[in-house]
Each structure stands twice: as structure tokens, then as C-alpha cells.
C-alpha positions as CSV (number, residue, x, y, z in Angstrom):
1,M,14.8,-61.6,102.2
2,R,17.1,-58.8,102.0
3,L,18.1,-59.8,98.3
4,I,14.2,-59.9,97.5
5,A,13.2,-56.5,98.7
6,L,16.5,-55.0,97.4
7,I,15.4,-56.0,93.8
8,A,11.8,-55.2,94.6
9,L,12.6,-52.0,95.3
10,L,15.0,-51.4,92.3
11,S,12.5,-52.9,90.1
12,F,10.0,-50.0,91.5
13,T,12.2,-47.2,91.3
14,V,13.1,-47.7,88.0
15,S,9.6,-48.1,86.8
16,L,8.6,-44.6,88.6
17,T,11.9,-43.3,86.6
18,A,10.7,-44.4,83.0
19,K,7.3,-42.5,84.1
20,T,9.0,-38.9,85.3
21,P,10.4,-36.4,83.1
22,G,14.4,-36.7,83.3
23,G,13.7,-40.9,83.0
24,N,13.5,-42.6,79.6
25,S,11.1,-40.4,78.0
26,P,8.6,-41.9,75.5
27,L,9.3,-38.8,73.2
28,M,11.7,-38.4,70.5
29,A,12.9,-35.2,69.3
30,E,12.6,-35.1,65.6
31,K,13.8,-32.7,62.6
32,S,11.2,-31.8,59.4
33,K,11.5,-29.6,56.5
34,T,8.6,-28.0,57.7
35,Y,8.1,-27.6,61.7
36,P,10.1,-29.7,64.5
37,Y,8.2,-32.2,66.2
38,L,7.8,-34.8,69.0
39,A,6.9,-38.2,68.3
40,Y,5.3,-40.6,70.5
41,L,5.3,-44.4,69.2
42,P,2.6,-46.9,70.9
43,D,3.8,-50.1,72.5
44,G,4.5,-52.7,69.5
45,Y,5.3,-50.1,66.9
46,N,7.5,-52.0,64.5
47,K,8.7,-49.9,61.2
48,T,9.5,-52.9,59.7
49,N,6.1,-54.5,60.4
50,A,3.6,-53.8,58.0
51,K,0.8,-52.9,60.6
52,A,-0.7,-49.1,60.0
53,W,-1.3,-47.1,62.9
54,P,-3.9,-44.6,63.9
55,L,-2.1,-40.7,63.8
56,I,-3.0,-38.0,66.5
57,I,-1.5,-34.5,65.5
58,Y,-1.3,-32.3,68.6
59,L,-1.4,-28.5,67.5
60,H,0.0,-26.7,70.9
61,G,-0.6,-23.2,72.5
62,S,1.3,-19.7,72.2
63,S,2.8,-20.0,75.0
64,C,4.9,-23.6,73.5
65,K,5.9,-21.2,70.2
66,G,9.7,-21.1,69.7
67,N,12.6,-23.5,68.8
68,N,12.6,-25.8,72.0
69,L,10.6,-28.9,71.8
70,E,11.3,-29.1,75.4
71,R,8.6,-26.1,75.8
72,L,6.0,-29.1,74.5
73,K,5.8,-31.1,77.5
74,K,4.1,-28.0,79.9
75,Y,0.9,-29.5,79.0
76,G,-1.3,-31.5,76.5
77,P,-0.6,-34.5,75.6
78,P,3.3,-34.5,75.6
79,F,2.8,-33.5,79.3
80,Y,0.5,-36.8,80.1
81,L,2.6,-38.9,77.9
82,E,5.6,-38.0,79.0
83,R,4.6,-38.9,82.9
84,G,3.5,-42.7,81.4
85,M,0.2,-42.2,79.9
86,N,-0.2,-44.9,77.1
87,V,-2.2,-44.1,73.8
88,D,-2.5,-46.8,71.3
89,A,-1.8,-44.5,68.4
90,I,1.5,-42.2,67.3
91,V,1.1,-38.9,68.7
92,I,2.9,-36.0,66.9
93,S,3.3,-32.6,68.1
94,P,5.0,-30.3,66.2
95,Q,6.4,-26.7,67.4
96,C,5.3,-23.5,66.0
97,P,7.8,-20.8,65.3
98,S,7.8,-17.7,67.4
99,N,7.0,-15.2,64.4
100,K,4.1,-17.9,62.8
101,N,0.8,-19.3,63.9
102,W,-0.8,-22.3,62.9
103,T,-3.2,-20.7,60.2
104,A,-0.2,-19.4,58.5
105,G,1.0,-20.7,54.9
106,A,0.5,-24.0,53.1
107,W,2.8,-26.0,55.7
108,F,0.5,-28.7,56.6
109,E,0.6,-30.7,53.4
110,S,4.4,-31.2,53.4
111,F,4.4,-31.9,56.6
112,Y,2.0,-34.5,56.5
113,K,3.9,-36.2,53.7
114,E,7.1,-36.6,55.4
115,L,5.1,-38.1,58.3
116,K,3.7,-40.9,56.1
117,D,7.0,-41.4,54.4
118,K,8.6,-42.2,58.0
119,Y,5.8,-44.0,59.7
120,N,3.3,-46.7,59.1
121,I,0.1,-44.6,59.3
122,D,-3.4,-45.7,58.7
123,P,-4.7,-43.1,56.3
124,S,-8.1,-43.9,57.5
125,R,-7.6,-42.6,61.0
126,V,-5.8,-39.5,61.1
127,Y,-7.1,-37.1,63.9
128,L,-6.2,-33.8,64.2
129,T,-6.2,-32.1,67.7
130,G,-5.0,-28.9,69.6
131,M,-5.8,-26.1,72.4
132,S,-6.2,-22.3,72.3
133,L,-3.8,-21.6,69.4
134,G,-3.7,-25.0,68.4
135,G,-7.4,-24.5,68.8
136,F,-7.9,-22.3,66.1
137,G,-5.5,-24.0,63.8
138,T,-7.1,-27.5,64.7
139,W,-10.5,-25.4,62.9
140,D,-8.3,-23.9,60.2
141,I,-6.2,-26.7,58.9
142,A,-9.1,-29.3,59.3
143,S,-11.2,-26.8,57.0
144,R,-8.3,-26.7,54.2
145,Y,-7.7,-30.5,54.3
146,P,-11.3,-32.3,55.0
147,D,-10.0,-35.0,53.4
148,Y,-7.4,-36.1,55.6
149,F,-9.0,-36.7,58.7
150,A,-11.1,-38.9,60.6
151,A,-12.0,-36.6,63.4
152,I,-11.0,-33.4,64.8
153,V,-10.7,-32.2,68.5
154,P,-10.6,-28.4,69.1
155,L,-10.1,-27.1,72.3
156,C,-10.9,-23.1,73.5
157,G,-10.5,-22.3,69.9
158,G,-12.5,-20.8,66.9
159,G,-12.7,-20.1,63.2
160,Q,-14.7,-18.2,60.4
161,T,-18.1,-19.7,60.6
162,R,-17.4,-20.1,56.5
163,M,-15.1,-23.0,57.1
164,V,-17.9,-25.3,58.7
165,E,-19.1,-25.8,54.7
166,T,-15.8,-28.5,54.7
167,L,-16.1,-29.4,58.0
168,K,-19.9,-30.5,58.1
169,D,-18.5,-34.0,57.4
170,I,-16.1,-34.5,59.9
171,P,-16.6,-36.3,63.4
172,T,-15.9,-33.2,65.9
173,W,-15.9,-32.9,69.5
174,V,-15.5,-29.2,70.7
175,F,-14.0,-28.5,74.0
176,H,-14.4,-24.9,76.2
177,G,-14.5,-23.5,79.5
178,E,-17.4,-22.1,80.5
179,V,-15.8,-18.9,82.2
180,D,-12.5,-18.9,79.8
181,K,-11.8,-15.3,79.6
182,K,-8.6,-15.5,77.0
183,V,-10.9,-16.8,74.3
184,S,-14.8,-16.4,74.6
185,L,-17.0,-19.4,74.5
186,K,-18.9,-17.6,72.4
187,R,-16.0,-18.5,69.6
188,S,-16.7,-22.1,69.8
189,T,-20.7,-22.0,70.0
190,Q,-20.4,-19.7,66.6
191,M,-18.8,-22.8,65.4
192,V,-21.0,-25.4,66.5
193,D,-24.0,-23.7,65.8
194,A,-22.8,-23.0,62.2
195,L,-22.0,-27.0,62.1
196,Q,-25.4,-27.7,63.3
197,E,-27.3,-25.3,60.8
198,L,-25.7,-27.6,58.3
199,G,-27.3,-30.9,60.0
200,S,-23.9,-31.9,61.4
201,R,-23.9,-33.1,64.7
202,P,-20.9,-32.1,66.7
203,K,-20.3,-33.1,70.5
204,F,-19.9,-29.9,72.2
205,S,-18.4,-30.0,76.0
206,V,-18.4,-26.7,77.9
207,L,-16.4,-27.4,81.2
208,K,-18.6,-26.1,84.1
209,G,-16.4,-23.5,85.7
210,Q,-13.4,-23.9,83.8
211,G,-11.2,-21.1,82.5
212,H,-8.8,-21.2,79.5
213,G,-6.7,-23.7,81.1
214,I,-8.6,-27.1,80.4
215,Q,-5.8,-29.2,79.3
216,K,-6.6,-32.0,81.8
217,V,-9.0,-33.0,78.9
218,Y,-5.9,-34.5,77.2
219,S,-5.7,-37.1,80.2
220,D,-9.2,-38.5,79.7
221,Q,-8.8,-42.0,77.6
222,T,-12.7,-41.0,77.2
223,L,-11.4,-38.8,74.4
224,Y,-8.9,-41.3,72.8
225,K,-11.2,-44.0,73.1
226,W,-13.8,-41.7,70.8
227,L,-11.1,-40.6,68.7
228,L,-9.8,-44.1,67.9
229,S,-13.1,-45.2,67.1
230,Q,-13.9,-42.9,64.1
231,H,-12.7,-44.4,60.9
232,K,-12.9,-41.9,57.8
233,Q,-13.5,-44.7,55.3
234,A,-16.7,-46.4,57.6
235,Y,-17.7,-42.8,57.9
236,D,-17.8,-41.9,54.1
237,K,-19.6,-45.1,53.6
238,L,-22.2,-44.1,56.3
239,L,-22.5,-40.9,54.0
240,E,-23.0,-43.1,50.9
241,I,-25.6,-45.0,52.4
242,T,-27.8,-42.6,54.3
243,A,-27.8,-40.1,51.3
244,L,-30.5,-42.5,49.7
245,W,-33.0,-40.6,52.1
246,N,-30.9,-37.4,52.7
247,P,-31.3,-36.9,56.3
248,K,-29.0,-34.6,58.8
249,I,-25.8,-36.8,59.3
250,D,-25.0,-37.6,63.1
251,S,-21.2,-36.7,62.8
252,V,-20.4,-38.7,65.7
253,N,-20.6,-42.3,67.7
254,T,-23.6,-41.6,70.3
255,A,-22.1,-44.4,73.0
256,N,-22.6,-43.4,76.8
257,S,-19.2,-42.3,77.9
258,T,-18.0,-41.6,81.6
259,I,-17.9,-38.2,80.5
260,E,-21.3,-37.9,78.9
261,K,-22.8,-39.2,82.3
262,K,-21.5,-36.3,84.2
263,A,-22.8,-34.0,81.8
264,L,-25.5,-31.5,82.8
265,L,-28.0,-29.5,80.2
266,V,-26.7,-26.1,79.7
267,K,-29.5,-25.2,76.9
268,Y,-31.6,-26.6,74.0
269,T,-32.8,-24.6,70.9
270,P,-34.9,-27.1,68.5
271,M,-34.3,-26.8,65.1
272,Q,-37.3,-24.8,63.6
273,P,-39.2,-27.2,60.5
274,A,-38.9,-25.6,57.0
275,N,-43.0,-25.3,56.8
276,Q,-44.4,-22.3,55.6
277,D,-47.6,-23.2,56.7
278,N,-46.2,-24.1,60.2
279,K,-48.1,-27.2,60.3
280,P,-46.3,-30.2,61.8
281,E,-44.9,-32.6,59.4
282,A,-45.2,-35.9,59.1
283,K,-41.6,-37.9,59.8
284,S,-40.1,-41.2,59.4
285,F,-38.2,-42.5,62.1
286,L,-35.4,-42.7,60.5
287,Y,-35.7,-39.1,59.5
288,N,-36.3,-38.3,62.9
289,L,-33.3,-40.3,64.2
290,F,-30.8,-38.5,61.8
291,N,-32.5,-34.7,62.5
292,K,-32.5,-34.4,66.0
293,K,-30.4,-31.6,66.8
294,P,-28.2,-32.5,69.8
295,E,-28.2,-30.7,73.4
296,Y,-25.2,-28.4,74.6
297,K,-23.7,-30.0,77.3
298,Q,-21.8,-28.6,80.5
299,E,-19.9,-31.0,82.0
300,T,-18.1,-31.0,85.7
301,L,-15.1,-33.5,84.8
302,Y,-12.1,-32.0,87.2
């Protein structure tokens, strides 16, 4: 009886150790010709197997810059993956040098090519996300290389509104703290408004009462479920089909999530019809379906 109890205790200890820092970390430190990175490989990944996997690229904030990859485990996906969170995708977390930022230079293309050569990646399911400095980087890199990404998720960042010309067809979920004092909520609002003016349908989550530290977003499986449901080829096909009647396209899935069920309305500004006579126009069901401007959401997640 004591032997069984001892075995059970040892099994629990091993399981706990594997899910705490200092144990058998699921994150591997890798070198690169551009930036070093931490790599997470999902359960079942095998380089010799022909199966292609989704890829999530995470860009950290300014406090993690430098030449020590351990710093990346302070927050974001590396923090939660180190503690046992499972994601059904390859997760790559590069580290930005101290004297640079994510928007500097043309590093991304060569970095992505290295990843494709090293890992079994599904090119139709590549996703980009980042927070703070990484949020700015997400907007910037996606605007420069829009053909690479099936979806993006910028947190507490911002960009130049001219970027939306190349971003408008990428499924996007934006997060920002309602009372962020480091990066104003206006920076995300400007990007969302600009996307909507071009007919895009970004998801926009304003986190009620939250400041700049909204990294807990990365612990919510709802985010990963939404990301991994986006397929670039499928969305490109949808664009081709809907172009037949030329509505404005909804860039995201609208399935009800646990996050969306907690949402509270913040504001809703209806789009004005392009009608010089100010008379209501008769619209088809499909036109109204795709042209309905989404509401901003304020959420109490944590």
C-alpha cells in the first residue's frame, strides 16, 4: 500500500516539475541568421512526418529585448507554454536586439524562410501576434508582408493608418486595455476605424478597467481557437466568391465565444450610406449581411 502511495506521489511530482520553470521546459532555444528564438512544438510534431502544422509567431514587448532568451518567459505565450499550456501549433518567439525594434529593417522575410526550411509549416495557417512593442511590430510586419498571414492579433499597439490598405483583407483581432497609460487606446481605435472605413471587419476587444499589462489574453484558449480556425486559402476563396456582388467583407468568424458572451457594448457608430439625396436605399439581404458594421466591445475577462 505504501509502495502504491509512493509511486503516485512520484508521478505527481514529475508531472508538476514538467509544468514549472526549471523542469523539462517545452521551449527550445534556437539560433538563427537573423534573430534567436524560443520554439514550442505541439504534441505529435515529427519532422520526419509529412503533416504540416500551423505556425504562430509571437513578438514580445520592449522589456524583453536583448540577448538572453530566458527573458522571453516573463510574459506572453512563452510564459504560459513554460507552465504547461498546450497549443496545437508551432509557436516561435524571436528576440529583438536591444538596439532595434520590430519595425526596423527587412529581417522578417529571411527569418520566415529559415523557419519554413526547419519546420513542417502549413503556409495557409501562419499567424502573427505581439503586445506593446510587439503589437506595433504586428501591425507593421503584417502590412509589409500581408500575403504570409492567415490572421493577426495585435495587443496594446498601433500603427500608421495608411497600413490598412494592405491589411484590410487579413482577419484581425485587436486587444487594448481601457485605461492603458503607456500606449493610448486611441492607437488601436485609429487602426480599427481605418480598417472599417475600407469595409474590413476586425474584432476589437477593449478590456474594461485594464491598463497596459493585458498579457493574460495569451492564457485564454478562445484566442487560439479563433486563430487556428483561420485559413488563408479558404478566406481568399471567400473573397473571390463574394466579389461577385462586391459587398464589404467580414474578416473574422462570428461564432459566439466565451469571451464574446462577457462583452459589454461601448459604442456603435453606424456607417453612413453613400446617398447624395439622403434617401434610404433598398439593400439585398447579402449586402446588409456583409455591410453591417460591428460594434466595439468592452470586456471583463480577468
